[in-house]
C-alpha positions, 0 to 999 in steps of 0.5 A: 500500500502506498504511503499517505504522502502519495498523490491524491486520486481525483474523485470520479464525477459520479462520486462527487455528485453523490457527495453533495446530497448530505443535509444539515438538520438543525433540530437533530443537531440541537438535541445532540448538543444539548445532551452532550452526545456524539454521533458517528454520523458527524464524527466520522464525516458520513456522507449519508447522515441527511438521508439516515436522519430523515428516515428515522435512523441515527447512530450514537457514539458512546463512551466519548469521542476519543479512541484508544486506537489509531486506525489509519482509515478512521476520522475519530480522534485518538488519545487518552479518553475521559472517564465514562459518563455514568449518566450517558445511557439515560442521556442517549435514551432520552435523545432517542425518545425525543428525536422519535428515532425508529431504529437506533444504531449505537457504536463506540470508540475503542476503550482499551483503558477500561477492563471490560472495554466499556461493555457495561456501559454498552449494556446499560445504554441498550436497556435504557433505550428499551425502557425509554423508547420500547418501539425503537429497534437497536443495532449495536455496532461494537468494537472487538473487546479484544475478543473477550467473550464475557464482554461481548456477552454483556452486550448480547444479554441486553438484547439488541436486535442486531450486533455488528462488528466491522472487518473493515478490510481484507485479511492481508491489509488488516494490520496496516489499516486497523493497526491494533485489530486482528482479522481472526479476532473479529471473525471470532466475535461474530461467530460467538454471537451467531452460535450463542444467540438468535441475534442477527450479525452484521459486518462491513468492509471498505473497498479501494484500499488495495485489495484484490477481487479475490480477497474481497470474495474470500472475506465474504466467505470468511464472514459466512463461515462465521454465520454473519447474515448482513454485509455492507460494502462501501468506497473508502474515502480518505478523511485527511492527508494524514490517513491512508490514501485511496488506492482505487475508486471502485465503479458502481458497476463493480459494487453491483457485481460484488453485491450480487456475489454476496447474495449468492453466498447467502447473506440475508441482506446486502448493501453495496454501493460507493457511499454505503456505510455501516449504518446505511439502510440499517432499519431494513436489517432488522426485518 
């Protein structure tokens, strides 16, 4: 993979056009700011936040906005996090209720500084949402918790409808892209959930980081072997000059082809397009 100092690839016209669609929703932003809450929609500079918010889906980022890891694709801040806010579960639940969120996706920064990786806060947040907004379905987009099954089980016991954990990239590129994460650990987390519950499992990968077609298909097979039921595939976009450069802008026709391949391999739900992100059309994945 080329270094971050390599020359930028020019965005193709079809991608630049789509990137103009995101909208600003002042009411949603006001609710988040009043509760001192974070969303990956904004922290991750997601191009689909307008569409998702309009459809009643929001992705809340708990446990602060500073991550203990430094993945080379991610726009979230890295450093020493503040202690968890014990009132955060109730704040998130109240925001979900006030915003009328139909489907709530929860994610978090990695908190390797906490013994259980923050799994206890995860469980409290899910339960608080269920109590405050019983009609809202929940997807938990979890970190790997270093493969700790006890931590994963805490989230499972809280009863979200979907648990997702992203591989992000193919096996060969994992060390360079995710730095501290392990490909097999991530697969193990998904397999543990699938084998020990009826909760739907989901994962996603980014394309354009230098992976080959064979590696993409192999990753799909690995996810199916882990009994993963939902997959998302989207184009990697470089957040800044300090992040990994884009190696290729994958054409929409290729995304369509990969999407068909994923369906043929047995995934129940497939989202495959350049601007697809983990939470894109997430409300559909609980049906």
